VEXKELUM-151544 format. One record per atom (N, C-alpha, C, O): x, z, y. Coordinates in steps of 0.001 Angstrom, whole numbers, plus 500000, padded with zeros to 6 digits. Example, Ala and Ser with C-alpha at 12.3 -4.5 7.8 and 13.67 -1.06 7.14 Angstrom:
<rokols>
513190507800494310/512300507800495500/513200507800496700/514236508465496681/512850507080497750/513670507140498940/512900507870500030/513409508039501138/
</rokols>
This chain:
<rokols>
736789031785299703/737296032357300952/738253031349301612/739121030780300951/738081031143302905/738900030160303610/740272030711303917/740497031920303848/741182029830304253/742544030255304616/742515030799306030/742046030135306954/743016032008306191/743111032617307532/744494032314308103/745504032450307413/744528031903309365/745813031569309969/746280032627310957/747398032542311464/745439033633311242/745841034653312215/745166035974311895/744031036003311420/745873037070312157/745364038373311854/744061038700312585/743214039427312066/743909038151313803/742718038499314598/741446038001313901/740390038618314042/741530036913313165/740354036430312390/739963037408311336/738779037690311156/740946037943310620/740689038883309530/740143040209310109/739181040780309596/740783040670311181/740296041943311813/738887041835312319/738111042786312223/738545040679312861/737167040457313355/736150040542312205/735099041172312330/736484039907311110/735552039907309935/735456041306309327/734372041728308924/736568042025309256/736522043395308719/735678044311309610/734906045135309119/735837044154310926/735049045015311859/733573044685311807/732734045544312076/733235043408311453/731854043011311347/731297043305309918/730150042984309605/732147043919309077/731789044272307677/731475043019306855/730731043098305877/732022041883307232/731885040697306407/733014040535305404/732986039647304551/734010041410305522/735173041354304651/735758042747304511/735705043525305464/736318043089303352/737054044335303200/738476044011302811/738733042955302232/739384044877303109/740792044641302811/741031044566301299/741802043706300872/740416045416300463/740596045213299012/740100043865298511/740692043287297600/739005043353299105/738535042016298712/739526040931299101/739774039994298343/740102041078300322/741080040149300809/742313040172299911/742869039124299582/742738041371299517/743909041485298653/743630040826297284/744498040171296707/742428041014296800/742060040387295476/742107038857295610/742506038168294671/741712038339296740/741757036874297023/743209036426296936/743530035440296273/744088037169297620/745499036774297652/746136036874296239/746947036031295855/745755037905295490/746208037989294107/745839036743293285/746631036226292496/744591036287293513/744152035078292804/744945033850293238/745321033010292420/745190033767294551/745986032651295069/747412032647294445/747956031591294121/747972033815294293/749301033919293698/749264033453292245/750158032740291789/748208033868291516/748051033457290136/747837031937290003/748393031294289114/747017031382290910/746730029940290905/747964029111291255/748089027955290851/748870029724292011/750062028968292476/751355029480291816/752448029351292368/751196030058290629/752355030626289918/753454029558289741/754645029866289763/753026028310289567/754045027224289338/754999027040290493/756060026438290330/754641027547291657/755509027407292855/756637028411292858/757594028269293619/756538029414292026/757638030418291814/758044031100293134/759220031359293390/757011031383293968/757330032013295288/757640033505295154/758474034029295891/756979034189294225/757150035620294099/758077035998292948/757940035486291837/759027036903293221/759798037502292138/759063038648291493/759274038958290321/758176039293292285/757348040391291763/756140040593292682/756285040543293903/754973040816292125/753799041136292912/753582042647292767/753619043182291659/753357043322293889/753162044782293866/751690045138293701/751049045674294605/751189044826292534/749758045018292277/749307046465292636/748391046678293431/749994047427292012/749517048827292162/749681049322293578/748704049776294174/750889049256294154/751095049832295477/750283049125296557/749810049750297505/750130047807296398/749352047078297403/747869047467297387/747237047580298437/747323047671296178/745945048117296051/745738049508296664/744744049754297347/746685050404296410/746603051759296974/746639051663298496/745854052319299180/747554050842299030/747644050684300471/746359050078301074/745892050525302121/745794049056300402/744606048387300910/743439049352301020/742698049319302003/743267050213300023/742150051205300041/742362052197301172/741437052537301909/743632052664301293/743924053652302321/743702053078303720/743131053749304580/744156051824303956/744002051214305262/742558050904305558/742121051013306704/741808050518304543/740350050266304729/739645051534305203/738732051476306027/740077052685304673/739484053965305145/739852054239306578/739027054698307368/741100053956306914/741564054169308308/740780053272309270/740414053695310367/740530052044308851/739723051106309682/738350051690309938/737848051662311062/737739052226308872/736397052814308982/736425054011309924/735454054269310637/737521054731309927/737627055960310778/738100055638312185/738083056505313059/738536054363312418/739009053961313719/740388054433314031/740741054573315202/741210054692312987/742575055186313202/743637054217312678/744797054595312514/743252053006312423/744168052040311785/745210051527312818/744952051533314021/746368051091312329/747424050579313166/747237049124313553/746240048496313198/748206048598314286/748121047228314802/748054046175313746/747457045118313953/748671046449312585/748749045424311539/747714045615310433/747818045003309370/746713046468310685/745683046666309674/744956045348309401/744497044681310328/744856044982308133/744278043713307755/745326042640307411/744989041593306859/746609042913307746/747668041943307462/748206042192306065/748674043293305778/748151041201305192/748790041235303880/750056040418304018/750021039234304354/751188041080303749/752508040440304026/753431040533302831/753448041534302115/754191039483302626/755211039459301594/756590039701302209/756793039412303388/757545040228301427/758862040493301935/759905039777301102/759791039738299877/760922039208301739/762010038559301022/762706039583300118/762798040765300450/763182039110298991/763728040023297991/765153040439298293/765990040531297394/765424040689299570/766675041318299966/766407042422300974/767313042884301669/765135042842301045/764702043895301957/764289045093301130/763393044990300292/764930046232301354/764738047411300527/763407048100300811/763046048325301966/762692048428299754/761386049105299813/761420050239298780/761521049999297576/761336051440299263/761524052616298403/760632052544297144/759448052212297198/761281052880296001/760660052905294679/760181051553294202/759347051458293302/760717050498294814/760420049121294379/761728048431294065/762765048722294662/761662047505293112/762863046738292751/763274045838293903/762411045270294572/764547045694294148/765095044727295112/766321044086294446/767210044808293993/766390042757294378/767466042098293642/768251041100294433/769309040676293968/767804040689295614/768409039569296358/768466038322295472/769349037478295629/767530038217294556/767405037094293610/768704036863292807/769092035725292541/769356037968292434/770631037918291735/770609038717290439/770003039785290352/771292038166289435/771474038964288181/772208040261288488/771988041280287835/773065040215289468/773872041405289812/773005042616290100/773401043739289787/771834042421290687/770936043559291032/769640043567290221/768700044285290562/769584042772289151/768364042714288369/767924044100287886/768666044787287184/766725044493288266/766182045811287856/766548046959288768/766143048093288511/767315046702289847/767716047801290731/766541048287291573/765892047483292242/766258049580291550/765148050183292298/765734050862293558/766620051714293492/765185050431294695/765719050920295958/765352052400296151/764191052760295952/766283053253296523/765992054668296725/765453054974298137/765112056119298434/765379053972298986/764873054162300364/764283052899300883/764446051838300280/763595052985301998/762948051811302611/763771051393303857/764277052237304596/763882050112304055/764478049595305276/763647049942306496/762464050262306379/764253049881307643/763551050175308884/762357049218309068/761283049657309481/762525047935308772/761414046979308966/760240047348308050/759092047196308466/760476047819306838/759411048199305939/758732049453306496/757503049522306497/759480050428306960/758879051623307511/757958051271308678/756882051850308827/758388050323309496/757581049957310701/756334049155310282/755284049293310910/756428048348309268/755248047643308744/754222048654308265/753044048567308613/754665049600307478/753778050588306861/753175051520307919/752013051909307801/753945051881308946/753438052712310034/752244052069310752/751328052747311217/752293050750310821/751200050033311501/750172049433310513/749373048561310855/750240049961309243/749188049700308252/749149048248307691/748085047749307325/750299047603307634/750347046332306884/750290046666305403/750657047765304987/749838045730304632/749825045838303132/750892044908302581/750832043697302792/751859045462301883/752974044661301354/752615044203299904/752469045012298988/752489042917299762/751917042368298481/753017042057297429/752707041974296241/754262041888297836/755269041609296821/756599041175297420/756744041056298637/757576040938296531/758889040489296988/759054039017296626/758681038572295540/759613038293297554/759618036822297513/760929036232297147/761983036741297529/760879035150296401/762039034447295899/762916033972297050/762399033664298124/764207033908296856/765165033435297847/766415032965297174/766603033208295982/767292032288297911/768598031982297389/769338033264297091/769123034264297776/770194033272296101/770912034474295688/771721035046296861/772537034354297471/771477036297297148/772093036988298289/771970036182299581/772830036247300459/770882035426299670/770545034645300873/771567033533301159/771717033076302292/772267033113300081/773287032071300237/772790030760299694/772894030493298497/772247029938300572/771747028631300156/770745028094301157/770210028860301960/770479026810301132/769546026193302019/768404025487301310/767727024641301894/768189025845300024/767109025117299291/766387026005298310/765478025527297631/766740027279298195/766169028231297231/766485027849295764/765792028282294844/767522027048295567/767906026637294208/768967027536293592/769259027398292405/769561028467294367/770592029331293769/770024030641293238/770781031492292769/768715030819293302/768042032050292819/768195032231291306/768015031282290542/768524033438290884/768607033830289464/767262033568288777/767210033326287572/766190033618289550/764823033477288997/764319032039289060/763137031783288831/765215031100289370/764825029688289414/764323029311290828/764019030194291630/764240028048291118/763872027605292467/762418027856292805/761547027697291950/762140028249294049/760754028153294555/760457026684294835/761379025888295014/759203026329294873/758808024914295032/757906024716296230/757097025588296546/758030023594296894/757265023313298090/755815023021297722/755571022185296852/754859023672298344/753451023442298054/752970022042298426/751991021542297873/753680021411299380/753285020050299770/753626019068298666/752967018037298530/754633019369297886/755034018544296746/755946019399295879/757097019597296268/755518019920294734/756303020821293906/757611020248293376/758416020979292798/757832018963293563/759147018398293191/760187018564294229/761354018237294015/759771019083295390/760671019226296526/761025020708296759/760280021616296390/762197020907297389/762597022263297756/761745022792298923/761208022002299700/761619024120299049/760905024685300214/761833025035301325/761399025560302351/763160024750301149/764126025221302111/764661026585301696/764134027207300773/765694027048302368/766254028319302004/767006028949303193/767200028298304219/767410030170303053/767295030902301801/765924031579301609/765595032008300503/765136031672302675/763843032358302560/762732031436302104/761653031401302695/763013030674301026/762072029669300533/760789030255300029/759719029733300340/760848031345299242/759661031957298756/758769032487299847/757545032432299728/759368033011300931/758617033528302073/757794032411302718/756623032599303052/758428031243302888/757752030097303512/756650029557302637/755566029251303131/756900029432301340/755889028916300391/754678029837300308/753534029386300259/754960031156300292/753856032122300157/752847031974301311/751635032065301113/753379031744302511/752475031558303660/751850030186303619/750657030037303885/752646029172303285/752163027793303197/751022027655302189/750036026976302475/751133028279301022/750127028137299954/749074029234300006/748314029403299052/749013030007301138/747961031006301354/747991032086300271/746950032484299749/749200032554299942/749360033692299024/749528035002299750/749515036061299122/749686034957301054/749659036106301944/749562035583303348/749817034399303568/749201036415304323/749002035948305671/750337035644306365/750441034671307113/751349036471306118/752660036323306760/753703036787305805/753409037357304754/754941036536306182/756063036968305316/757295037251306198/757477036674307270/758127038172305686/759416038425306348/760500037682305599/760523037660304369/761389037079306347/762613036499305773/763785037041306500/763636037900307369/764983036552306163/766171036866306946/766821035543307320/766782034587306545/767406035486308484/767985034279309043/769449034558309390/769752035299310325/770359033940308604/771760034087308858/772286032812309571/773048032906310533/771875031644309093/772271030406309730/771108029418309810/771315028225310032/769898029915309629/768716029044309663/767734029367308519/766815028595308247/767940030516307855/767219030781306619/765770031206306805/765044031359305822/765342031396308028/763884031546308329/763367030233308908/762281029789308535/764113029605309804/763656028438310495/763570027194309620/762583026460309666/764608026963308822/764566025730308006/763475025742306928/762777024737306789/763289026831306151/762149026851305194/760794026764305915/759871026116305421/760676027412307077/759419027286307808/759182025830308187/758047025354308135/760245025112308568/760122023685308912/759711022865307742/758826022017307855/760358023105306566/760036022301305391/758625022578304852/758063021760304124/758049023759305223/756726024126304704/755669024079305792/754533024486305549/756001023593306993/755003023436308019/754511024718308653/753365024800309094/755383025729308701/754997027004309265/755802027343310526/756645026549310944/755562028476311122/756322028928312293/757327029916311818/756975030881311140/758610029701312162/759687030585311753/760478031058312954/761014030235313697/760565032352313163/761240032927314330/762490033679313964/762436034610313161/763623033298314535/764859034107314452/764997034828315774/765241034185316795/764849036132315792/765041036838317044/766505036903317488/767410036537316738/766720037369318708/768063037609319196/768788038529318213/768183039449317663/770076038283317994/770830039197317138/770810040600317771/771165040773318937/770390041593316977/770289042938317481/768905043353317961/768699044496318368/767963042424317912/766600042764318369/765854043573317308/765037044426317655/766118043319316010/765496043981314907/766564044646314032/767604044049313755/766304045866313604/767244046613312800/767526045923311443/766623045390310798/768815045953311036/769175045431309714/769314046517308690/769723046252307559/768980047751309059/769121048874308126/768215048646306894/767005048463307024/768836048663305696/768029048450304485/767888047005304109/767173046683303160/768555046112304829/768536044683304450/769875044374303768/770931044586304365/769844043883302540/771045043583301823/771885042566302584/771420041471302901/773116042938302871/773942042179303790/774509040923303150/774929040925301992/774511039863303927/775276038620303625/776424038559304607/777578038778304241/776099038252305889/777115038207306951/776586039063308096/775671038663308816/777167040229308251/776595041262309095/776482040906310579/775592041417311258/777365040037311101/777299039681312521/776354038505312751/776248038017313876/775663038039311700/774733036920311831/773318037321311356/772334036861311935/773199038156310331/771906038389309683/770868038956310658/771138039882311423/769688038370310601/768536038869311390/767235038730310586/766984037686309985/766433039756310579/765108039665309998/764209038855310933/764281039023312150/763352037969310376/762412037231311193/761151036933310420/761172036850309192/760038036770311144/758738036465310482/758520034984310261/758997034141311020/757802034696309225/757223033347308952/755736033496308967/755186034277308190/755059032762309837/753618032916310030/752947031542310233/753605030506310327/751633031589310293/750875030347310575/750440030301312051/749916029288312515/750662031415312789/750245031434314200/751318032114315021/752016033008314543/751439031674316274/752391032314317198/751984033752317465/752832034629317631/750637033993317507/750146035356317771/750695036342316774/751135037431317141/750669035955315488/751160036883314444/752655037078314531/753157038173314278/753377036019314888/754833036139315042/755149037126316198/756061037947316100/754377037017317274/754584037921318428/754259039364318058/754987040289318415/753156039540317338/752744040876316966/753777041519316000/754117042693316149/754259040753315030/755228041287314083/756540041634314810/757154042665314536/756950040773315725/758199041068316477/758024042354317269/758934043182317313/756876042531317890/756604043757318686/756738045010317814/757315046014318233/756191044934316586/756211046057315674/757637046333315130/758059047483315014/758357045245314804/759645045388314107/760798045658315070/761782046277314663/760722045225316320/761846045280317242/762074046696317769/761199047560317721/763295046892318276/763550048151318951/764691048962318341/765123048715317215/765160049930319110/766299050755318708/766076051466317377/764947051762316984/767198051731316694/767126052401315405/768433053163315205/769517052580315224/768310054485315012/769510055326314850/770320054953313612/771502055284313520/769691054267312664/770392053884311448/771199052586311553/771922052223310625/771071051889312691/771783050618312883/772384050585314267/771671050436315259/773697050724314336/774367050814315607/774434049482316327/774785049449317506/774107048371315655/774145047024316295/772850046681316955/772775045657317634/771795047499316791/770522047159317383/770479047492318889/770957048536319335/769885046556319647/769791046773321083/768813047914321433/767782048087320783/769158048664322448/768296049721322911/767371049275324038/766653050084324625/767401047943324339/766514047424325392/765056047636324999/764681047567323828/764245047898326035/762831048097325803/762203046872325127/762626045743325378/761213047086324286/760502045998323577/759288045587324422/758392046398324653/759258044327324882/758088043888325653/756841043849324801/756911043890323573/755700043770325458/754409043569324762/754271042049324556/753650041340325348/754874041594323463/754917040124323220/753521039484323148/753293038445323768/752587040091322400/751258039451322350/750570039344323695/749869038367323957/750760040337324552/750101040324325886/750664039222326795/749992038792327733/751862038777326527/752515037766327362/752325036333326842/752841035382327428/751603036195325773/751496034858325144/750825033798326035/751126032610325916/749943034214326899/749206033272327742/749844033012329094/749223032408329969/751090033466329273/751799033244330544/752405031821330517/753574031630330182/751603030877330866/752085029472330852/752850029167332144/752328029321333248/754084028735331975/754939028363333094/755621027032332802/755866026673331650/755919026314333883/756667025084333703/758145025452333435/758746026231334175/758698024885332384/760043025257331982/761020024097332209/760669022917332193/762266024521332420/763363023556332476/764001023498331050/764583024482330593/763886022367330380/764295022238328999/765472021288328851/765435020156329334/766517021757328179/767673020912327901/767556020359326478/767332021116325534/767703019084326330/767717018415325009/769202018175324637/769929017528325391/769635018684323506/771005018461323082/771144017009322595/770720016657321494/771745016193323445/771839014784323178/772444014446321807/771936013582321093/773513015126321457/774222014828320193/773311015112318981/773466014473317941/772371016054319100/771524016328317934/770488015225317749/770187014839316620/769933014710318868/768918013660318813/769527012333318403/768887011532317721/770766012100318821/771412010824318572/772250010860317287/772917009881316954/772215011995316563/773013012127315346/772545011109314286/771350010891314091/773537010493313610/773230009548312520/772563010227311371/771883009565310587/772726011564311223/772156012319310120/770638012556310300/769930012870309343/770158012396311561/768754012721311840/767807011657311303/767943010473311613/766837012097310485/765817011194309937/765042010472311066/764665011119312043/764798009156310955/764120008410312027/762746008950312340/762350008960313505/761992009406311330/760634009933311595/760697011235312359/759851011473313220/761665012087312078/761849013338312841/762205013020314270/761689013627315209/763088012068314422/763533011673315780/762349011122316568/762188011466317739/761527010287315969/760378009701316627/759389010778317064/758844010724318167/759163011763316179/758240012859316496/758748013704317630/757969014120318487/760058013972317657/760671014761318713/760603014027320083/760270014617321110/760929012735320047/760868011946321256/759447011927321882/759260011973323098/758464011856320955/757057011870321403/756770013249322047/756092013326323072/757278014309321452/757062015654322006/757705015771323382/757143016385324288/758894015173323532/759560015215324855/758725014552325914/758599015069327025/758144013398325582/757281012688326511/756036013546326874/755629013600328035/755441014215325851/754300015080326120/754691016257327034/753929016635327924/755853016818326811/756332017942327637/756495017510329100/756153018243330028/757023016313329268/757212015788330635/755863015549331283/755692015831332469/754909015038330536/753542014792331048/752850016106331490/752016016120332396/753228017184330823/752635018516331133/753337019168332309/752985020278332709/754326018486332864/754997019057334036/756290019791333788/756896020286334738/756741019884332552/758031020509332283/759184019541332643/759051018322332537/760271020109333056/761442019306333340/762270019235332067/762700020260331538/762493018002331571/763255017810330334/764428016908330622/764258015766331050/765636017429330383/766850016663330656/767797016702329465/767902017710328766/768487015579329246/769470015491328170/770791016082328661/771233015821329780/771408016889327786/772712017472328100/773627017249326905/773166017064325779/774908017270327160/775894017052326063/776350018417325550/776537019372326304/776517018458324230/777081019681323597/778198019191322677/777985018884321504/779396019132323259/780496018477322532/781141019321321440/782129018900320838/780598020497321178/781175021339320118/780378021190318794/780608021936317842/779469020247318751/778570020097317590/779362020000316270/778979020604315268/780445019252316281/781207019025315049/781899020314314544/782316020388313388/782012021314315421/782723022520315032/781755023607314543/782199024634314029/780470023401314692/779501024470314371/779532024839312906/779713026007312561/779357023853312035/779250024169310599/780560024743310050/780512025731309318/781731024170310369/782991024768309881/783150026205310383/783485027080309585/782927026484311661/783068027839312184/782100028776311496/782470029890311124/780864028339311322/779847029175310704/780238029557309273/780152030727308902/780665028581308470/780980028875307082/782258029699306921/782358030513306004/783220029497307792/784423030353307716/784058031789308002/784473032691307275/783294032017309042/782949033395309444/781967034087308496/782118035271308193/780962033343308032/779988033997307152/780557034259305777/780260035291305176/781380033336305257/781942033631303923/782988034726304004/783161035467303037/783688034857305114/784636035961305247/783873037318305264/784311038288304645/782765037361305959/781944038581305991/781321038826304600/781229039970304156/780903037765303930/780312037919302594/781314038461301609/780967039311300789/782539038000301661/783556038476300706/783766040006300884/784012040724299915/783666040464302106/783786041877302380/782520042635301942/782610043651301253/781373042149302335/780103042795302013/779838042889300509/779319043897300030/780187041864299784/779869041779298397/780918042433297474/780774042424296252/781988043007298092/783007043680297299/782452044932296645/783009045415295659/781360045464297183/780755046690296646/780089046491295255/779847047451294522/779811045235294929/779160044959293616/780265044763292601/780761043653292406/780653045873291944/781871045849291088/781603046283289665/782541046405288877/780333046525289305/780049046982287940/780230048467287723/780064048964286609/780575049187288803/780800050633288713/779763051404289472/779103052279288912/779604051091290755/778691051853291606/777220051607291260/776463052557291062/776811050331291185/775467050002290781/775455048503290520/776434047806290786/774358048026290007/774271046580289709/774664046259288319/774866047160287504/774782044982288016/775072044494286662/776447045002286188/777418045020286946/776495045410284926/777759045945284366/778029045342282985/777192045434282087/779168044743282830/779571044229281521/779885045428280603/780577046354281027/779404045425279400/779578046554278482/780695046365277478/780989047274276702/781333045178277480/782376044874276493/783781045021277031/784749044840276293/783910045351278325/785245045410278942/786096046495278316/785604047561277947/787396046200278200/788336047170277551/789169047914278582/789884048856278241/789085047503279824/789827048191280886/789077048092282194/788129047315282311/789498048889283200/788816048873284472/788906047530285163/787931047046285737/790082046934285103/790278045611285719/789341044593285058/788702043788285736/789273044646283712/788438043715282987/786988043954283304/786208043002283347/786590045213283530/785216045572283886/784860044921285223/783791044326285353/785747045028286216/785500044402287496/785311042882287327/784322042301287776/786300042268286662/786302040823286541/785069040291285828/784418039365286310/784745040886284662/783644040374283870/782292040655284520/781386039822284490/782172041863285117/780876042209285774/780576041267286937/779442040818287108/781603040972287732/781396040076288885/781248038632288457/780458037893289044/781996038212287439/781920036842286972/780541036534286354/780009035435286512/779979037526285650/778703037349284985/777511037686285891/776417037147285722/777740038576286843/776618039031287684/776313038094288828/775156037966289229/777342037426289370/777105036496290481/776900035086290013/777469034680288999/776098034327290729/775904032904290463/777026032082291071/777879032611291783/777023030793290789/778094029933291178/778293029826292705/779417029856293208/777174029704293412/777263029552294884/777854030798295510/778711030710296390/777395031975295054/777885033219295612/779385033378295312/780143033799296186/779810033055294116/781235033153293769/782053032184294643/783146032520295100/781507030980294866/782168030015295714/782426030550297112/783512030395297670/781392031188297664/781502031695299047/782437032942299111/783184033117300074/782375033771298094/783305034928298047/784752034438298022/785601034945298755/785020033451297174/786383032908297073/786833032256298379/787969032452298809/785950031482299013/786278030878300309/786553031954301376/787513031855302139/785686032982301411/785846034043302382/787117034843302159/787802035208303115/787436035119300897/788662035859300603/789884035031301000/790878035559301498/789783033713300766/790919032822301144/791145032839302661/792286032997303093/790108032682303480/790333032589304909/790746033919305526/791223033954306660/790564035032304777/791003036321305265/792392036734304751/792942037758305158/792933035924303862/794188036303303204/795373036070304146/795311035301305106/796465036789303810/797706036673304629/798194035286304662/798297034623303631/798507034819305867/799004033436306016/797921032457306403/798214031367306894/796670032831306187/795537031916306532/794591032520307540/793772031821308138/794708033847307730/793802034554308655/793848033954310052/792799033683310636/795039033740310599/795180033171311959/794693031735312008/794028031323312958/795030030983310980/794708029557310970/793207029275310818/792707028274311331/792520030126310138/791076029891309886/790183030945310555/789458030633311499/790233032159310078/789287033165310554/789379033409312078/788378033377312794/790621033653312541/790783033918313968/790417032693314796/789828032837315867/790747031506314334/790415030262315036/788910030100315136/788384029716316181/788196030408313999/786752030305313983/786087031309314942/785056031004315542/786680032502315084/786179033455316058/786356032948317474/785499033175318328/787435032279317726/787678031702319073/786673030583319354/786155030466320464/786408029770318340/785363028711318514/784025029315318741/783243028798319540/783722030409318060/782404031061318255/782271031559319687/781199031494320288/783376032056320216/783368032532321630/783089031342322569/782304031462323509/783725030219322312/783507029018323142/782056028579323082/781455028208324091/781505028630321868/780078028246321695/779172029150322475/778231028697323126/779456030446322410/778630031442323124/778712031171324649/777700031191325349/779942030920325140/780131030676326580/779397029403326986/778774029356328047/779468028362326140/778800027092326510/777281027269326525/776605026709327389/776740028035325586/775299028317325567/774895029127326822/773892028828327471/775692030146327141/775401030923328334/775398030074329605/774570030280330492/776333029115329688/776410028205330825/775165027322330905/774617027098331984/774729026828329753/773508025978329711/772304026760330212/771467026235330946/772229028028329803/771062028852330203/771079029301331655/770122029920332120/772149029000332376/772126029219333822/771271028189334515/770718028439335586/771163026996333879/770405025881334477/769097025597333821/768220024978334424/768931026059332525/767736025749331799/767127027005331141/767808027991330859/765820026908330919/765092028039330286/765114027942328776/765153028958328082/765089026732328270/765014026502326805/765903025350326413/766206024469327218/766321025372325146/767089024256324576/766287023680323410/765816024407322535/766144022332323425/765351021652322394/766309020919321443/767287020303321868/765992021007320142/766789020296319140/765988020186317859/764960020855317751/766388019386316878/765710019401315583/766015020732314838/766910021485315223/765233020991313755/765527022144312916/766478021694311824/767534022288311608/766068020601311122/766867020093310001/766995018570310165/766143017951310803/768044017959309602/768217016527309746/767183015709308982/766913014559309328/766607016305307945/765614015584307128/764405016485306854/764422017680307146/763348015877306282/762270016671305742/762707017239304364/763829016986303922/761857017971303718/762191018571302425/762675017503301401/762081016431301282/763736017817300690/764303016893299738/764021017335298308/763545018449298090/764306016478297333/763949016768295939/764851017883295392/766029017974295735/764270018721294538/765001019733293825/766081019021292967/765816018062292242/767299019551293102/768394018967292311/769163017883293017/770254017530292570/768638017324294125/769300016190294756/770632016557295436/771608015811295357/770649017714296102/771845018039296934/772616019265296447/773690019569296966/772075019967295457/772632021282295104/774079021185294537/774835022155294599/774441020030293999/775763019840293441/776800019407294481/778002019414294215/776323019034295650/777225018549296703/777247019568297857/776391019563298742/778244020422297804/778315021523298768/778346021024300215/777742021624301104/779062019914300435/779228019427301797/777884018983302384/777573019263303542/777080018269301541/775733017803301968/774866019035302286/774190019092303313/774908019985301399/774076021203301607/774482021966302866/773616022415303617/775785022119303106/776244022859304237/775927022135305545/775584022755306552/776053020793305503/775788020008306719/774294019970307067/773911019602308177/773464020356306096/772003020453306397/771710021561307411/770625021602307991/772682022463307625/772530023588308582/773022023184309988/773092024032310878/773358021919310192/774056021528311428/773287021891312683/773906022196313702/771954021870312649/771175022164313886/770724023605313991/770393024068315082/770703024330312874/770213025713312913/771325026727313189/771044027824313671/772606026377312887/773632027403313037/774028027664314464/774684028666314749/773651026799315361/774029027015316779/773473028340317342/774254029147317847/772137028595317270/771657029856317780/772190031045316993/772278032154317520/772552030810315709/773089031917314882/774469032298315380/774783033484315486/775311031293315691/776652031567316169/776625032237317562/777460033091317858/775672031846318397/775597032380319758/774725033631319853/774765034338320860/773940033906318817/773095035098318811/771778034945319544/771046035916319733/771474033704319961/770207033468320744/768978033433319848/769075033126318660/767815033750320425/766585033604319670/766179032167319547/766373031390320482/765620031787318421/765192030400318229/763946030375317323/763732031267316502/763135029323317504/761889029217316736/761705027815316212/761989026839316906/761233027716314996/760858026413314407/759341026277314513/758601027173314108/758885025151315059/757453024950315268/757040023655314512/757800022687314498/755856023639313893/755382022464313183/755179021280314142/754777021435315296/755481020090313600/755396018880314414/754699017769313595/755143016620313578/753618018140312932/752892017164312145/753596016796310876/754531017488310474/753176015708310212/753740015275308948/754312013863309040/753938013089309921/755207013540308137/755702012184308075/754774011284307251/753694011717306848/755176010067307005/754332009117306246/754053009626304837/752980009379304286/755009010328304259/754824010860302907/754017012154302888/753825012742301824/753532012615304067/752717013836304113/753565015132304130/753035016218303895/754855015017304403/755717016184304401/755831016734305842/755860015969306805/755893018065305966/755967018681307299/757239018307308055/758327018216307488/757054018088309383/758219017916310291/758201019096311256/757220019834311352/759305019250311961/759431020453312805/760350020185314010/761105019214314047/760250021077314971/761093021084316193/761584022470316449/760921023446316098/762777022579317079/763353023913317338/763549024113318834/763993023219319554/763202025317319274/763485025715320660/764279027005320645/763995027926319879/765310027050321534/766161028220321668/766066028773323050/765955028010324010/766105030086323192/765958030729324517/767159031621324814/768051031770323979/767176032199325982/768198033148326386/768105034406325494/767071034685324886/769188035128325442/769176036403324699/768055037318325183/767898037549326382/767280037833324233/766220038774324480/765063038227325326/764307038991325927/764939036904325363/763782036339326050/762796035710325054/762284034609325253/762555036472323966/761560036012322982/760170035959323577/759338035184323105/759887036756324598/758569036700325258/758288035310325844/757202034754325683/759322034761326541/759165033432327113/759105032335326028/758353031368326141/759929032521324970/759974031587323862/758630031539323150/758153030457322808/758024032670322926/756744032748322199/755624032200323107/754770031450322634/755617032548324349/754566032006325260/754658030500325369/753638029811325362/755862029987325470/756043028508325460/755521027913324149/754807026910324157/755879028533323035/755467028036321724/753965028002321569/753419027059320997/753293029019322073/751843029095322062/751256027888322792/750360027220322276/751763027613323989/751260026478324766/751618025158324095/750803024236324095/752804025043323529/753276023844322887/752354023425321749/752090022237321560/751861024412320986/751036024097319801/749555023934320099/748762023620319212/749189024154321369/747749023972321726/747290022555321607/746124022259321870/
</rokols>
């Protein structure tokens, strides 16, 4: 069976009776088995996926199937699915069975997607290489000695290695876009508030967004259409109407594109990525788009502001994991205080503990004004600067990551190097804008390269239509 890159191919074959959904699921199960060494899945939902596939196949035969009938999708292991284990790739939640389903899972199932399993990620989505997972690192299918990116590394690898058609990840500071870039896939971070976070294990609540990783823009558009929209369970979700994203994909328009000069001229940017982006800029100009370089003088403040704010929110969000309510519990503690200390010390990994400590520090008396409040002010300046740019331009162009995928173990011990790898992805996260990572061919070593486009708030329709034309 060949690799399918879009749902429409699968749906066409099923309608022509050349393929059945149970057969397709069996193919993906074999792909997962053959690629077990990549460690993309924390668990495969053999039983529930087979039950779903048979039920959806019947619906297809009856003509009552939903928009996603034929889509086999994996979910990041921080998205709750009723009666299934969810761990956020942490010892703290090992074996925890979710008592309810997240809104995104409900909407997938309503439109007849088949959920094949939960995918490896950095612990509590904290990391940029998938190396902080309690279940070990996921590995890049292009070269298993390399990281797949993070934190949604397993989601990107699963699509890259044809273990499912699409996957859901979460993007706090680049955790959908960067792994998609490292694995040669399409990764979309929607506008903050476009998709409900209900039932998604929180890292930093004012940043977290669910986003799809796919092989085609069409599937990204379709998934966004299904997942987006108001939700009574999440007060931060926008009540704006959800456009018909797939229907607008062919609306080709000449765009005014701003290139962030400091990102292209950054010393950290790999020369091959820079060359590929410059070539793309020339192609865009030849196609009639207006491309202009602009200055973004706040670039040096992005990573510090991002890590102060997200770790502060993480220290608050993760306080609930105390060995009492749920999660890992030390059984040797002699007092309540000791129970808290030992359960958290043993249940959390090193990176998570580091971020909790940093977040607690910046929120503490005497440091709140100097760090947290200052970072909030910087975030406001960033948002205003982005809004000003979008008065003159339709899209902003920048790299996704400074390098292609790097070796497992190379950077994980150097927190500063790892955090600075987010330098280009945290901008849309701080400002709340939608952004997409698009494949840009391979480098000399055969590793995927990528480019990032950012749009105005809630203009995913224009971003997706542009992306469709860009990849033609």
